[in-house]
C-alpha positions, 0 to 999 in steps of 0.5 A: 450536482443533479447527477450526484443527488440522483446517485445518492437517492438511488443508493439510499434506496438500494441500501434501505433493502439491506439488513447486513453489510460487511465493511472492510475498513473505516472509509468503507464503513463511513461510505455505508453510513453516508447512504443510510445504513445504521451501526447495528447493520454494519459488521467488520470483515477485514480486507485481506491477502494471503499473509502466509504466502507473503510472509514465508521466508524468501530471504535468499531469493530476495538477496539474490535480487538485490545483488542483481540490482547492485544494492548493498545490504546497508542501502535502503531500497524503496519499492513501488509496485503497481500500475504506472498511472496517474492516480497512483502518482509514481512520478511524485515518488520519483521526483521526491527521490531525485530531490533528496539525492541520497547516495545510499537510497535506491528506488525500485518500480515494479509494474508497467503502464503508460507513465513508464517511458516518462518515468524512465526518462526522468530517472536519467536525471539521477546524479548517482548512477544505478540508484533507480531500477525498473522491473516489469510486472512480476508473477504473483509467485515472485512478488513475495521475493520482491517485497522481501527485497525492499526495506520500505514500501511506498504507495503515493496515490493521489486518486481518484478511486484508490479504494484500499491498496492491497499492495500495502497488506502484501508489503506488511505481511512481508514484514516491511515498513510502509509509507502511504498518502492520505488518499490510499483507502487503507491509511486509517486502518493499517498505517500507525504513525512512527510504529509501522510507517508514515502517512503523507499528504497526497501530492505534497512533495515536501511532506513526502520528502520529510517522511522519506528522510525519517525512514532512511535508517535500516535498523529503524525500518526493520523494527517498523517492518516487524510491527507491520507484520504484527498489525496485519496478522489479524487482517487475514482470510481466516478472520474474513471467514470467521466473520462471514460464518458468524453472521450467517449463523446469526441470521438463521 
């Protein structure tokens, strides 16, 4: 308690010296306000990735990857991409997938981490052979292919410190539906319920399973993915640059 109070006093003093601050989303804005910054001192600057790189058509390579993994075109592929660690809670997604036990649904983990062996061992409980797949961390030049190969991107983080989740931006730029927990920093900004995906309560496997069932439809996922692309279009490097330049000139 004493440490928390001291931290707040220190940060209130630090931010009292700030004239302007750029926030990347709703949670970040709330953070600045909590430490004393005023509305007039805050300016939105979207958290962004290279939308063009992730949105560029790599469909033929994506189909090749799905074929390699023996995933049919009508099957739903769920993607988790990131470190296989507790705070991202990949085990929750794996257990929800196993409990649903839908033969036309596949799950792909892309990444490495200390949970890797545990996840692979747990995946052996799959009653339907070859539905759970693992790939090591991939070069960023290949990640657009990975995103485009999937139908749904899921980030089930429980935290702490999942401050944003740029992988959600990447998946949306690749025209994919998204499913995230309410501990993922960008959920309030990027995920619109039943428009480009869903939000579930962190660590609640039944809520996750319910949302996965709602997303077990290829045609629906395509529509949600298109909506993702439209939403993320304004979360770009271009918008970032415009905001920085705009405020720089306003200060002169």
